[in-house]
N, C-alpha and C positions, 0 to 999 in steps of 0.2 A: 504493499500499500505506500502510495507517494502522496504527501502532501504538497498541496499548490502553492503559490506564493501568499495569495490572500490568506489562507489557513494559517500559514506560519506567522504572517503578520497579526492575525486576530489572537493567536496562542500567545505571540510575544507581547502584545498590548495587555492582555488580561493579567499575565505574570508581573508585567512592569506595575500595573495598578495594584495588584494584591500585595507585592513586597513593598512599593511606597507607602501604602496604607498603614502595612504591619510597621514600618518603621516609625511613622507617624503616631501609631497607637502606642508604641512602646515609649516614645518621647512624651506622649501624654501622661503616663503612668509616673515617669520621672522626669520632671523638666530640666533637672540639671545636667541631663546627657544631651547637650547642645548639638553634639556631633550626629546623633541620632536624627534629630530634626532636620539638619542640613542634607543629609544623605536621604530622608524621606522626600524632602522637596526635589532633590536631584532626580530621582526616579519619576516622580510625577512630572517633570519637565521632560525628561527622556520620553515619557508615555505620548505628551503632546507632539514631541518630534517625530516620533515613530508614526502616529496617527497622521501627522501632514504627509509624511512620506508615502504613504500607504493611499493618499488620494491624489497622486500625481496622474494628471490628465483631466482630472474632474474639475478642478479650480486653476486659475492662472499659475503659471510655473513659478513667479516671485513668491507667492504665498506656499505652494507646494514643496518648492525644492528649497529656495533661499532662506525663506524664514525657518523651515524645518532645519535646516543646517546651523541656523543662528540658535535655535532652541537648544539642538544638540551641544553646541559649545557651551552654552550657558549651563547645561546640565552637568557637563564635566568641570566647569570653573565651580559650580557649587559643591561637587563631590571633593574637589581641591580644598575648597573653603572648610567643609567639614573634616577634612583629616587635620587642618591647622586648629580648628576648634578642639578637636579630640585631643591633642596634645597641649592644649591651653594657649596656642598663639593667637595673636590678635587678628581679626577679620579684617580683609581688605575689601569694601565693598566696589571698589573700580575693578578689581579683577574679574568680578561676577559677568560684567558686560563687555569686557575688553574683546574676547574672541567675537561675540556675536556683533558688535559693531564694526570692528575691522572688515568682517566678512561682508556684512551689507553694504560697506561702502566699496569694496572692490569687485564684489560678484557680478555687478553690472558693467563692468568695463569691457569694451569692444573683445580685446584678447581674452577675457574670461568667457564670455558668451562663445566664442568660437572654438575653444580649445577645452574640450570636455574633460581630457586628462588633467590638463592644468588646473580645472577646478577641484576636480577629485583630489589631486596630489596636495594642494593647498588646504583644502578642508581636513583631509586625513592629517597633515602636519599639526595644524591646530588642535585636533583631537589628542594627537601623540604627544603634545607639549603638555596639555593639562594631565595627561595620563601620567606622564613621568614626573611632573610636579608632584602629584599625589603620592607616587611612589617615594619621592624624596622626603616628603614630609613625614611619612611613615618610618622612613630609614633613620630620619633624625633622632627618632624617640626610641630606637632600638635598645638602648641601655635599659629600658624598663623589663626586657625579657618577657613580652607578652607573646605567648606561642602562637597566636593568631596573626601577629604582626608582619612575620616573614611570609607566610602565603599572601597576604595582602599587597606587600611589597613586589614580590613576583608576579602577582596577577595584573597589577596596574602597570609593571613594565612591560609584561608581555603584550598587554592590550594596546600600548602604546606602538611597540613595534609591529603588531598586526595591522593597525590602521595605517601606519606609515607605509607599509609594503603592500598594501592592499592594491594600489595602482599599478605598480610594476606587475603583480601577480595576475592582473587582467590579461597582459599578453600571452599568459600560459595556459589560460582557458581556451575550449575549442569554441568556434564560431566567431561571431563579431557583434558589435554593439547595437546592430540591428537583427540580430538573431533571436528568436523567442527562447529556443534552448539555452542560448546564452544568458538571457535576461533571467530565465528561470534559476539556472545555477548560481548565478550572481546574487539575486535576491534571496535564495535559500542560504547562501553564505552570511550574507549580512543578517538575515533575521535569526539564523541559528547562533551567530556571535552575539548579537543583543540578548538571546534568551539564555546562554550558557554564563556569558559573562555576568548578568544580572542576578542569576540564581547564586553563583558563586560568590560573588562580592557582597550581597545582601546578608548571607549567612555568615560569611567571615566577618563582616563589620559588626553585625550583632554579637557574635561571640567577643569581639574586641571591645564592645560596649560594656558586655557583662564583667568580662575581666578587668576592664578600667573601673567600673563601679565596685568589685570586690577588692581591687588595690586600694582605692580610696577608704573604703571600711577599714581595711587593715592600718591604713596610715593613720586614720582617726582614732584607732585604738592604741596607737603609740603616742597619742599627743594628749596633754592636760588641757581639759576642756576650758578651764577657768583662765589660764594663763597664755595658752597657745604655745607653749614650749614642751618639750619631751617630759613624759612623765617617768615614774621611777624605772619601770619596766624598760622603756626605750633608752633612757639614759644609761642604765647598767649595761645593757646590749650594746650600745654604742662605744662605751668606755673599753668593754671586753675586746671588741673589734679593733679599736686603737691600741690596745696592749698587745694583741696579736702581732700587728703590723709594726709595732715599736722594736719588737725582737730582730726584725730584718733591718729595720733603718732606725736605729736609736736615736732619739733626740730629747733634749731637756723638757719635763713635762712638770706642770703645776697642777695641784688639784686644791679645789677651794670647796670649803662646806659653808654654808651660809644659815642664819637663823636670825629671824625678824624678832626683835627684842619686844617683851611685853605684847605679844600679838593678841594674846587673850584678853587682855584689859581693853585693847582696842575694840574688839568684837563686844565687849560688856558695855563700854561706854556708848560707842557710835551706832552698834548694829552690825549685823554679819554682812548687809550689803556694802557697807564701807570696808568692812574687813576685806571682802573679796575684791574691791576695788585696790586695795592697797597690794594685796598680792599680784594682780595683774600689772600695776605700776611697777613693783619690783622686776618682775620678770622682763618689762619694757626697757627699764634701766639696766638691767643686766645685759641684754642684746645689745643696747646703744654702747656698752662699755667695753664690749669684746670684740673679737674678729670672727668673720664668717666661718673659719675653720676651727674655731673653739666649741666647746659642747657644755650645754646649760639644760639644766633639767630640774623639775619639782619632784623631791623625794616623797613629799606628802605634808599635810598641814601647812606650818609656816618655814619648812626645812627645804633648802635649796641646794644644788651642787654644781659645780662648773671643772671643766678640763681644760687647761690653757695648754696648746701645743707648741714646740719649739720656742719655748720662751725663756729667758734668763730668770734668776730668782727676783733680781731687782725689777725686771718687767711685769714680772707676776705680781709682787707687792704694788706696783703702780696700777695695774688693772684692778686689783682687790680695791684699794684706796678710792679708785674712780668709781666703781661701782657703789662704794659706801655713800660717797659725796652727792652723786647723781641721784640716787634713789632718795637722799634727805632733801634735795631739790625739787624732785618730781613730787614728792609725797608730803610737802609740808602741810598743804591743804588738801583735802579729798571732798569733794561734793559740799564745800563751803566749812568743813570740820577742821579745826586747827589740830590734825593728828600727829604730824611731826614724828613719824616713827623711825626708829633706827635699826642698824643691823650689826651682828657681830660675825666676824669671819675667822675661820680656821684655814690656815694654807700650808702645804707641804710640798716642798720642791724635790724633784728626783731627776739625778743624772744617771741611774743605774740602766744596764742593758736591758734588763727583765723588770717588766712593771708587775710588782706584787700590788694589785688593785685592793685588795682586802686590807691588806697592810698600810698602804699609803691612806685609805680612807680611816683607818684607825687612829693614824698618826694625826691626820687633818681634824678628827673628830676630838681628839686631846686637845689640839690648839685652840678649837673653838669652844672647849669646855672651859680652857685658861682665859680666853677673851672674856667669857662673862663672868669669870670670877673676880677678873680686874676691872669690873664696873661696865661692861659692855660697849656697844658701839666704837669697837676698835677691830683692827687686824692683828691676828698673832700667827707667827710662822713657826712650825715646826721642821727642822732639819733631818734629813736621812742621814744614815751613818757615812755616806761617801761624799757629803757637802762639808766642806772645810767652812768654819764660820769664822768670821772676822774677829780679831781679840777685842774683848770686852763686850761682845754681843751675844746674849742667849738665844737659843734656838726659838725661844717663845717671846721674845722681844716684840713689842708693838711697833707698827710702821713709825709712830711719833718719835719712840725711843732711839730707833735705828738712825732717823734723820739727825737726832739732836747730838747723838754720840759720834755720827759721821761729822757733823759741823764742828765738833770739838776738837 
């Protein structure tokens, strides 16, 4: 049983409509999946394009061919935009109509009207360009290791190559442009191409959307919802990975344990809403005082921790003092309340080849305890065995004491 061109077109149209509506339905259930919305509209636009191609000879050529091609280019541009949205990149509206406008401007030129092969080659080149751009967008995000990303990269790259080689392949087919048999073979190839690529791309992209959602859920589980920084589990996990990398490439490391002074009294006096704002402000102050390569996390309650990578003892003390002062300035008044909170910080600096994370955290905790014993609102440093201390400076001296003794 052989399907004629009209039947293939109808099957393709139905499949495009079903898959486009399916993607839009998925997006309606979770509007955060912006990429799925773009892809749904891409399939609906391709549906309109295929419908116009099927009306060739029934309405003027400008509508049935040139407008159909313009819609096809727009559909692939929308697919590319969806790929950018999938990886969180900005959407460029001008790209959506660039191919369509270019085609509508040049398709009526005399040379284009007289040379069918040239028209076909230019149209195929525009589609190939958008397909390869889509493949490139997926390739840029390959580090996320989504299983379905690589089939999508291959599919869109192959799609671009297929469109670009389609015009040269015409010469290999039997018959001529006026031969009905040739037309049937050619239209069958075109319809089958649309059908197979639509089915494969729709299910691949749906799988990618699902994996992306799961990845976001896993990421959210590692973030403290109140402060927006790593929670205890994520911080200890990242610190453990850093300790493993440290063995192969040892660098000076500093660990800070931080505790907000008299936090319970802040909650009692001003309410838990103000207390939550104080915690969020501290997290913001810590981020502003540290480098992007450093780690910071909330261990629980009013306790925080940080790991400063590739830093000297003096630089680590400067960062700790910067955190203390920045927080004091940012949280002097919270929601109109004169909160004026302070922090105590325990710091340990390590030059050892192997990072004994539990041992270093214990040393930092001891330094934090000493900071609270000496009146709070200060930074105390505990040295490891391999750190030579300057004469007259104890391992738990505060930053102010170190500065005073250095000046003397």
